[in-house]
KOLKE-687439 format. One line per field, with one value per residue (C-alpha): residue number from 0; chain; x, y, z. Coordinates in Angstrom, 3 decimals. Last residue first. Layout:
# residues N
resi (NUM	...)
chain (A	...)
xx (X	...)
yy (Y	...)
zz (Z	...)
This chain:
# residues 562
resi (561	560	559	558	557	556	555	554	553	552	551	550	549	548	547	546	545	544	543	542	541	540	539	538	537	536	535	534	533	532	531	530	529	528	527	526	525	524	523	522	521	520	519	518	517	516	515	514	513	512	511	510	509	508	507	506	505	504	503	502	501	500	499	498	497	496	495	494	493	492	491	490	489	488	487	486	485	484	483	482	481	480	479	478	477	476	475	474	473	472	471	470	469	468	467	466	465	464	463	462	461	460	459	458	457	456	455	454	453	452	451	450	449	448	447	446	445	444	443	442	441	440	439	438	437	436	435	434	433	432	431	430	429	428	427	426	425	424	423	422	421	420	419	418	417	416	415	414	413	412	411	410	409	408	407	406	405	404	403	402	401	400	399	398	397	396	395	394	393	392	391	390	389	388	387	386	385	384	383	382	381	380	379	378	377	376	375	374	373	372	371	370	369	368	367	366	365	364	363	362	361	360	359	358	357	356	355	354	353	352	351	350	349	348	347	346	345	344	343	342	341	340	339	338	337	336	335	334	333	332	331	330	329	328	327	326	325	324	323	322	321	320	319	318	317	316	315	314	313	312	311	310	309	308	307	306	305	304	303	302	301	300	299	298	297	296	295	294	293	292	291	290	289	288	287	286	285	284	283	282	281	280	279	278	277	276	275	274	273	272	271	270	269	268	267	266	265	264	263	262	261	260	259	258	257	256	255	254	253	252	251	250	249	248	247	246	245	244	243	242	241	240	239	238	237	236	235	234	233	232	231	230	229	228	227	226	225	224	223	222	221	220	219	218	217	216	215	214	213	212	211	210	209	208	207	206	205	204	203	202	201	200	199	198	197	196	195	194	193	192	191	190	189	188	187	186	185	184	183	182	181	180	179	178	177	176	175	174	173	172	171	170	169	168	167	166	165	164	163	162	161	160	159	158	157	156	155	154	153	152	151	150	149	148	147	146	145	144	143	142	141	140	139	138	137	136	135	134	133	132	131	130	129	128	127	126	125	124	123	122	121	120	119	118	117	116	115	114	113	112	111	110	109	108	107	106	105	104	103	102	101	100	99	98	97	96	95	94	93	92	91	90	89	88	87	86	85	84	83	82	81	80	79	78	77	76	75	74	73	72	71	70	69	68	67	66	65	64	63	62	61	60	59	58	57	56	55	54	53	52	51	50	49	48	47	46	45	44	43	42	41	40	39	38	37	36	35	34	33	32	31	30	29	28	27	26	25	24	23	22	21	20	19	18	17	16	15	14	13	12	11	10	9	8	7	6	5	4	3	2	1	0)
chain (A	A	A	A	A	A	A	A	A	A	A	A	A	A	A	A	A	A	A	A	A	A	A	A	A	A	A	A	A	A	A	A	A	A	A	A	A	A	A	A	A	A	A	A	A	A	A	A	A	A	A	A	A	A	A	A	A	A	A	A	A	A	A	A	A	A	A	A	A	A	A	A	A	A	A	A	A	A	A	A	A	A	A	A	A	A	A	A	A	A	A	A	A	A	A	A	A	A	A	A	A	A	A	A	A	A	A	A	A	A	A	A	A	A	A	A	A	A	A	A	A	A	A	A	A	A	A	A	A	A	A	A	A	A	A	A	A	A	A	A	A	A	A	A	A	A	A	A	A	A	A	A	A	A	A	A	A	A	A	A	A	A	A	A	A	A	A	A	A	A	A	A	A	A	A	A	A	A	A	A	A	A	A	A	A	A	A	A	A	A	A	A	A	A	A	A	A	A	A	A	A	A	A	A	A	A	A	A	A	A	A	A	A	A	A	A	A	A	A	A	A	A	A	A	A	A	A	A	A	A	A	A	A	A	A	A	A	A	A	A	A	A	A	A	A	A	A	A	A	A	A	A	A	A	A	A	A	A	A	A	A	A	A	A	A	A	A	A	A	A	A	A	A	A	A	A	A	A	A	A	A	A	A	A	A	A	A	A	A	A	A	A	A	A	A	A	A	A	A	A	A	A	A	A	A	A	A	A	A	A	A	A	A	A	A	A	A	A	A	A	A	A	A	A	A	A	A	A	A	A	A	A	A	A	A	A	A	A	A	A	A	A	A	A	A	A	A	A	A	A	A	A	A	A	A	A	A	A	A	A	A	A	A	A	A	A	A	A	A	A	A	A	A	A	A	A	A	A	A	A	A	A	A	A	A	A	A	A	A	A	A	A	A	A	A	A	A	A	A	A	A	A	A	A	A	A	A	A	A	A	A	A	A	A	A	A	A	A	A	A	A	A	A	A	A	A	A	A	A	A	A	A	A	A	A	A	A	A	A	A	A	A	A	A	A	A	A	A	A	A	A	A	A	A	A	A	A	A	A	A	A	A	A	A	A	A	A	A	A	A	A	A	A	A	A	A	A	A	A	A	A	A	A	A	A	A	A	A	A	A	A	A	A	A	A	A	A	A	A	A	A	A	A	A	A	A	A	A	A	A	A	A	A	A	A	A	A	A	A	A	A	A	A	A	A	A	A	A	A	A	A	A	A	A	A	A	A	A	A	A	A	A	A	A	A	A	A	A	A	A	A	A	A	A	A	A	A	A	A	A	A	A)
xx (102.703	103.341	106.195	104.978	106.128	109.461	110.885	114.459	116.720	120.531	122.422	125.056	124.185	120.855	120.326	116.845	115.749	112.943	113.050	114.293	113.924	115.677	113.602	115.437	112.705	109.820	111.999	110.423	109.235	109.224	107.980	107.725	110.924	113.834	116.433	120.115	122.319	125.527	127.328	127.239	123.815	120.351	119.435	116.086	113.408	110.261	107.377	104.632	101.158	99.156	97.423	94.768	93.779	92.774	93.373	96.511	98.953	102.283	105.132	108.126	110.947	113.985	117.022	119.215	118.569	115.122	113.432	109.786	107.146	103.592	101.418	97.935	96.885	96.015	98.502	98.033	101.436	99.990	98.151	101.254	102.350	103.011	105.666	107.583	107.564	109.006	111.726	112.805	112.742	114.924	117.365	117.669	118.528	120.839	122.650	122.797	124.583	127.000	127.887	127.181	124.658	121.517	119.011	121.139	121.588	119.816	122.491	120.546	117.579	119.869	119.894	119.156	120.615	118.475	120.564	123.318	120.763	119.241	121.923	121.215	124.181	123.723	127.053	128.803	125.660	125.681	129.402	128.683	126.758	126.164	125.897	123.173	121.932	119.134	116.583	117.805	117.730	114.023	112.864	111.064	107.556	105.699	101.937	101.231	101.977	105.680	107.370	108.338	109.851	111.828	113.119	114.346	116.744	117.866	118.642	120.725	122.528	123.329	124.785	126.974	128.339	131.473	132.396	134.404	131.263	130.494	130.268	126.601	125.970	127.753	125.633	122.472	122.813	123.364	121.452	120.413	117.458	116.216	119.018	118.202	118.602	117.583	115.160	112.321	112.816	114.275	115.000	118.474	119.939	122.568	125.394	127.085	130.590	130.879	132.235	129.384	126.798	128.615	128.517	124.812	124.019	126.014	124.089	120.954	122.499	123.645	120.188	118.720	116.857	113.124	111.993	113.188	113.341	110.815	113.369	115.823	114.463	116.281	116.573	113.880	113.851	113.013	114.479	113.218	109.505	106.356	102.943	100.947	97.286	93.728	90.243	90.008	92.328	96.130	97.616	98.886	102.723	103.784	104.844	106.349	108.428	109.559	110.391	112.598	114.298	115.129	116.273	120.058	123.085	124.156	123.972	120.926	118.976	119.890	118.706	115.450	114.947	115.890	113.583	110.613	109.810	108.452	105.726	104.044	100.291	97.513	93.772	94.177	91.427	88.175	89.367	89.102	92.011	94.596	96.523	97.101	99.548	102.340	102.144	102.710	105.440	107.636	107.351	107.881	104.221	103.278	99.644	98.216	94.633	93.090	91.147	88.609	85.844	86.033	83.864	81.681	84.198	86.575	84.580	84.429	88.174	88.932	86.839	88.690	91.987	90.770	89.671	93.090	94.638	92.004	92.830	96.578	99.050	101.953	101.667	103.581	101.339	101.762	100.844	98.399	99.183	97.279	99.012	102.047	101.080	100.171	103.748	102.823	99.302	99.820	96.790	96.524	94.489	95.445	94.398	94.075	90.427	91.544	94.355	91.933	89.562	92.437	93.451	89.861	90.031	93.158	91.213	88.331	90.781	92.120	88.625	88.020	90.843	92.289	94.432	96.711	99.456	103.092	105.744	108.343	111.118	112.046	112.467	110.622	108.138	108.016	105.394	105.322	106.251	104.981	106.722	104.449	100.947	102.314	104.556	108.215	108.841	109.993	110.546	109.115	110.405	114.106	116.040	116.593	114.123	111.739	109.266	107.972	106.770	107.054	108.951	106.583	105.129	103.847	105.014	106.731	103.333	102.753	101.471	99.975	99.450	95.988	94.455	96.579	96.479	92.799	93.023	95.784	97.893	100.894	103.111	100.065	99.348	102.966	102.454	99.371	101.048	103.805	107.457	107.511	106.626	103.683	103.198	101.493	99.496	102.023	99.403	101.550	100.163	100.147	99.521	98.256	100.311	100.434	97.891	98.628	102.031	100.215	98.051	101.125	102.568	99.275	99.593	102.829	106.529	109.189	110.853	107.383	106.567	102.998	100.404	97.554	99.482	101.506	104.623	105.150	108.115	108.239	109.448	113.218	113.345	113.326	111.297	108.666	106.601	104.499	105.755	105.865	107.011	105.541	104.500	104.245	101.984	102.055	105.711	107.435	106.090	106.208	109.414	111.796	109.553	106.294	107.727	111.083	109.342	106.892	109.864	111.490	108.169	108.059	111.558	110.400	112.744	115.853	118.223	116.513	116.063	114.995	114.773	112.979	109.379	110.823	110.488	108.897	108.012	105.095	104.277	100.575	99.962	99.340	96.058	94.787	91.698	89.258	85.668	86.000	83.153	80.034	79.159	75.784	75.423	73.121	75.162	78.082	81.125	83.682	86.062	85.114	81.317	81.524	83.739	81.502	78.399	80.130	81.209	77.775	76.269	78.378	78.204	80.898	83.915	86.197	87.442	84.743	82.012	83.302	83.614	79.908	78.869	80.670	78.486	75.349	76.173	76.922	73.551	71.696	73.381	72.755	75.552	77.378	78.531	81.827)
yy (116.410	114.821	112.229	108.744	107.285	105.829	104.949	104.241	102.007	101.706	98.450	99.043	102.120	102.120	103.306	104.071	103.722	105.142	108.561	109.238	112.202	112.625	114.029	111.900	109.927	110.188	109.283	110.651	108.828	109.552	106.883	103.192	101.932	99.877	98.792	99.776	98.105	99.189	96.375	94.864	93.462	93.828	96.915	97.710	99.308	100.659	101.115	103.565	103.700	106.973	108.512	107.590	104.313	100.988	100.011	101.981	100.098	98.896	97.648	95.991	95.524	93.659	94.306	91.321	90.791	92.408	90.090	91.056	91.472	92.855	94.252	95.460	97.546	95.601	97.035	100.523	101.438	102.943	105.396	107.395	109.521	106.797	105.192	108.392	108.655	105.088	105.851	109.085	107.290	104.470	106.881	109.146	106.246	104.451	107.594	108.644	105.353	105.814	109.291	112.565	114.196	115.761	113.256	112.794	109.221	108.688	109.139	111.730	109.352	106.726	103.518	100.056	96.859	93.971	92.670	90.642	89.893	87.200	84.751	84.775	83.817	86.827	88.705	86.934	87.585	91.370	91.496	90.046	93.257	93.148	96.707	99.281	101.047	102.909	101.853	98.215	98.306	99.526	96.899	98.163	97.072	97.022	96.337	94.423	94.588	95.373	98.699	99.109	95.681	96.022	99.452	97.870	95.689	98.574	100.769	97.954	97.262	101.070	101.302	98.228	99.199	100.950	97.991	99.546	99.981	96.220	93.671	93.220	90.952	93.379	96.387	94.122	93.061	89.353	86.476	84.100	81.856	78.274	76.047	72.298	70.113	66.461	64.874	64.627	68.235	70.471	74.019	75.754	79.150	81.212	83.473	86.687	88.003	88.260	84.739	83.374	84.975	83.848	80.242	80.488	81.937	79.179	76.567	77.980	77.699	74.162	73.162	74.578	77.834	77.971	74.667	75.770	79.530	79.626	77.937	80.833	83.289	86.505	87.541	87.203	90.934	91.503	91.624	91.856	92.731	92.414	91.847	90.234	91.043	90.010	91.265	89.032	85.984	86.703	85.701	82.146	82.079	81.737	85.311	85.971	82.820	83.287	86.880	86.219	83.353	85.411	88.605	88.055	89.785	87.191	89.161	91.147	88.082	86.028	88.870	89.082	85.344	85.134	88.080	87.325	83.826	85.020	87.252	87.783	87.139	89.725	89.550	86.200	83.593	83.986	85.057	81.353	80.573	83.284	81.065	78.533	81.051	80.101	76.416	77.133	79.567	77.497	78.330	81.284	81.596	85.059	85.731	89.163	89.755	93.215	95.434	97.677	95.178	95.531	93.225	91.886	91.215	90.437	87.397	85.945	86.450	84.936	81.931	81.594	81.665	78.923	76.899	77.107	75.817	72.989	71.800	71.322	73.812	72.340	69.351	67.233	64.295	61.234	63.268	66.120	69.766	72.853	76.264	75.619	77.566	80.685	81.513	85.084	86.104	89.856	91.906	95.099	98.102	98.017	101.181	100.423	99.038	96.649	95.425	94.943	92.978	90.798	90.096	89.024	86.703	85.165	84.370	82.828	80.640	79.469	78.642	76.727	74.262	72.787	75.815	74.483	77.079	76.194	77.032	79.524	79.486	75.922	77.175	77.358	74.442	73.733	71.105	70.444	67.051	66.770	65.810	65.440	66.780	70.057	70.401	69.603	70.469	68.230	69.748	68.268	69.393	69.270	71.715	72.028	74.856	76.023	73.117	70.194	67.243	63.866	62.120	63.098	59.635	59.908	57.429	60.093	62.001	65.615	68.876	71.999	74.604	76.367	73.804	74.378	78.054	78.551	77.381	76.071	72.972	74.760	74.360	75.231	78.306	79.477	78.851	81.121	83.706	84.000	83.115	80.191	82.808	82.281	80.100	79.754	82.976	85.759	88.350	91.064	94.526	96.515	100.275	102.973	106.082	109.509	109.522	105.803	106.876	108.871	105.876	103.788	106.387	106.191	102.468	103.080	103.181	100.931	99.682	99.723	96.787	97.491	95.381	92.998	90.144	89.572	87.376	87.109	85.109	86.896	90.085	90.075	86.260	86.179	86.986	89.404	92.429	93.300	95.400	92.545	94.091	97.475	97.272	100.857	101.917	105.386	105.673	107.827	111.323	111.369	109.403	112.303	113.735	112.108	108.656	109.800	111.552	108.684	106.233	108.477	108.526	104.724	104.652	106.364	109.307	108.803	109.235	108.897	105.366	104.023	100.208	100.392	99.531	97.038	97.979	97.042	100.150	99.842	101.585	102.188	105.156	103.161	101.853	99.550	98.113	99.808	100.804	99.303	96.915	98.168	97.548	96.482	97.269	95.590	92.300	94.399	92.088	92.109	89.321	87.304	87.627	85.984	83.267	82.448	82.370	79.872	77.749	77.704	76.677	73.499	71.870	69.335	68.240	70.785	72.767	72.015	72.273	75.488	77.067	76.091	77.529	80.765	80.988	80.264	82.835	85.361	84.683	84.986	88.326	89.727	89.716	92.627	91.839	90.051)
zz (63.608	66.984	67.069	67.477	70.723	71.678	75.181	74.513	76.584	76.478	77.437	74.757	72.614	70.675	67.163	66.041	62.381	60.167	61.693	65.285	67.653	70.993	73.895	76.387	78.304	75.955	72.986	69.879	66.797	63.022	60.696	61.807	63.441	62.175	64.670	65.045	67.734	69.333	71.299	74.743	74.267	75.960	73.949	75.457	73.175	74.806	72.218	73.343	71.889	72.189	75.244	77.594	79.449	78.221	74.628	75.383	73.190	74.649	72.487	74.404	72.007	73.468	71.385	70.954	67.336	67.391	69.955	70.057	72.690	72.026	74.898	75.015	77.958	81.144	83.547	82.106	80.571	77.339	79.533	80.084	83.003	85.449	83.211	83.155	86.996	87.232	84.632	86.461	89.819	88.541	86.877	89.962	92.207	89.751	88.868	92.540	93.416	90.589	91.839	90.140	92.588	91.417	92.828	95.965	97.079	100.517	103.183	105.265	105.501	106.894	104.861	106.314	104.901	103.691	100.727	102.677	105.391	103.098	103.920	107.575	109.750	112.097	112.095	109.159	107.095	108.021	107.290	103.839	102.946	99.257	97.891	98.393	95.255	97.183	94.573	94.644	98.394	98.394	96.038	92.970	92.045	88.754	88.327	85.154	81.424	80.956	80.830	84.415	84.818	81.557	82.495	85.816	83.959	81.745	84.896	86.368	83.116	82.721	86.131	85.739	82.394	83.577	85.979	88.835	91.040	90.985	88.215	87.600	90.534	92.720	91.895	91.982	95.626	96.364	97.734	94.953	95.395	95.416	94.001	94.663	97.823	97.509	99.987	97.464	96.633	99.417	98.745	98.427	99.272	97.521	98.543	97.159	96.820	93.049	92.410	94.601	92.490	89.319	90.550	91.299	87.946	86.343	88.298	86.837	83.382	84.126	85.239	82.094	81.969	80.940	82.567	86.049	86.090	88.958	91.216	90.699	93.263	93.711	97.399	99.921	100.851	97.239	93.739	90.268	90.349	88.299	90.073	87.397	86.686	87.395	86.509	83.350	83.359	83.392	80.032	79.525	79.007	75.367	74.429	77.827	77.733	74.175	74.746	77.881	76.173	73.101	74.733	74.853	76.266	78.688	81.901	80.695	79.619	82.638	84.821	82.931	83.162	86.859	87.841	85.563	86.713	90.087	88.687	92.090	91.718	91.484	91.948	93.673	93.684	91.741	88.292	87.214	89.555	89.515	92.026	89.201	87.667	90.213	89.359	85.666	86.470	88.717	92.468	94.717	95.747	97.144	96.468	96.005	97.189	96.360	98.693	96.864	97.494	101.262	103.269	100.542	97.827	100.729	101.703	98.312	97.687	101.054	100.136	96.876	98.794	101.099	98.073	96.647	99.836	100.126	96.627	97.708	96.287	98.459	100.865	98.455	99.598	101.839	104.847	104.160	104.889	103.991	104.421	102.159	98.972	101.043	101.705	102.453	101.369	100.581	101.237	99.097	100.089	103.813	105.615	109.266	109.033	106.304	108.656	111.537	109.330	108.096	111.657	112.400	109.334	110.917	114.028	112.001	110.144	113.564	114.705	111.458	112.284	109.094	108.807	111.536	111.935	111.409	113.920	112.790	115.390	114.384	110.766	107.469	107.201	110.859	111.611	115.345	116.886	120.497	123.604	126.718	127.584	129.127	126.102	125.250	121.551	118.777	115.327	112.174	108.728	109.493	107.312	103.532	103.060	100.532	100.905	98.731	100.840	99.051	101.733	104.556	105.206	108.743	111.356	113.638	113.910	113.184	114.747	113.124	115.826	116.483	118.831	121.876	121.037	122.029	124.741	126.989	126.642	128.097	125.003	122.844	124.903	124.404	120.727	120.628	122.717	120.165	121.085	118.614	116.020	113.667	110.590	107.279	107.293	107.475	106.172	104.866	104.283	101.044	101.547	99.103	99.239	100.918	103.593	104.217	105.664	108.350	109.313	109.651	112.074	113.919	114.162	116.011	115.207	113.916	117.181	118.638	116.328	115.199	117.004	115.913	114.484	117.704	117.811	114.024	112.725	109.240	110.771	109.918	109.991	113.832	116.977	115.851	116.843	113.775	110.769	108.245	104.981	104.188	100.585	99.536	96.532	94.917	93.825	91.155	91.536	95.348	95.624	96.438	99.178	100.282	100.215	101.733	104.607	105.063	105.321	108.042	109.938	109.722	111.125	114.288	114.966	117.041	114.131	110.791	109.366	106.071	105.667	109.071	108.007	105.552	101.927	98.623	96.610	94.198	90.900	90.079	87.897	84.776	86.258	89.025	90.653	88.343	88.976	92.424	93.566	94.917	98.632	99.833	103.503	105.915	106.299	107.652	107.083	109.833	108.887	111.868	111.297	107.902	109.276	112.182	109.953	107.634	110.493	111.994	108.611	108.471	105.089	105.895	103.781	105.445	102.443	99.816	102.365	103.847	100.361	99.540	102.840	101.946	98.874	100.776	103.481	100.772	98.986	102.367	103.274	99.725	97.367	95.674	92.183	91.739)
């Protein structure tokens, strides 16, 4: 989007306002423009490029890495500026605000850093080493927040910021990621009121139909940008607009709200990218690209279950078929590729690609290997939503001789594909499933959210299975960052070569020659034909006409120099 004059911006925001609220209210448009901190006297150029092959993200809590009495954010900075310096240049710090539950996603105060993590100054120090992704938890806030306490007391402004419901409403069609009561009754100064609680009774939904609430959230965005946010993650954005009698997910007003944010950021901070978090089937997920006017990136939620299924079952066909038939991201957008996160491994996005029996098989395997699973509610019936298990256990545990190779192969796929790749901190640290954490707090996701002391980070040179995973992931991430063939928008060709996944990347954007990443998804040796003489960038081995891969081996081939 080119820079807009003040009047052009106001007209464009006014169009969004009319489509959201049905009223062309100039005062609302002015309020929203002012709230996000746009300087009408400045014309900001857009970024020359939003991303390149150097972009590899780390997904982490502010206290996933700890170091004695030191602030956890400082321990994270030490790790990022040390071992991870060559491999990672983006850090997604999961919600770092004061909170009451859900490990940060029940935000009490959007404007502060949780003192248990550190300070804004610690966040500033981290931003000196990496680009930062901040969460905007926009569907709900904590029941302990000032806004909700004002709602209970019938005091402004919070009394108008919370989404309430009525007992006669038809909510039978509502789609949501929980099998819990949707409306929760609270006693207030004006009597009992039903509050919309999409996720839990401690996470009370905000009323995005109120322009004043939207303005407050834009002020939060303005703060985050001023504190170094370069990517803005819209958490659970699909659910922000509710209408009784509908599914209350992906409604037109929701998409228009993302479009309005896209418009506002293009004038406030064009270098900041919007990334939407919508853990839904692929076709629904991709709608948040819009016509290159909504999200700049979307989480590639279908990739984790299909890639995991492929490695577990020794096949590449499903993965290749999906990726070759999925619509490409529109111009100026890309995918955020990942495998695991703080939320577990979503399986709902595999619907339509894996059968119900196959998804049930993943659930059964997860339980057999010490994990758990969550459900979501669809028309009153629970369906599998996510797997809660650490990769070392999912792939057989430390006693399985192929576990490390499978985990490295799985991440090779993510690092080689078109898009921006991300690695979850607990996957990098090779932590195992912590059932004791679940027994202690009753939260399924806690099994893969453990903290690691900085002194216990796997050694790069050590010969343990944890160190092999840690060093192997960092080595592959650093390798990706060195070659223009892995620019997020570089050409990509995917093939299934009898169980070997071939990912061919051609640097139509960026520097360097083409690279073909071969991933043997099977438990047997495979030989594939290649063109001429090629060298593996990772191992230095040379191949002519054919390349033989051991079970679960990956080769990064490029044409050998003459």
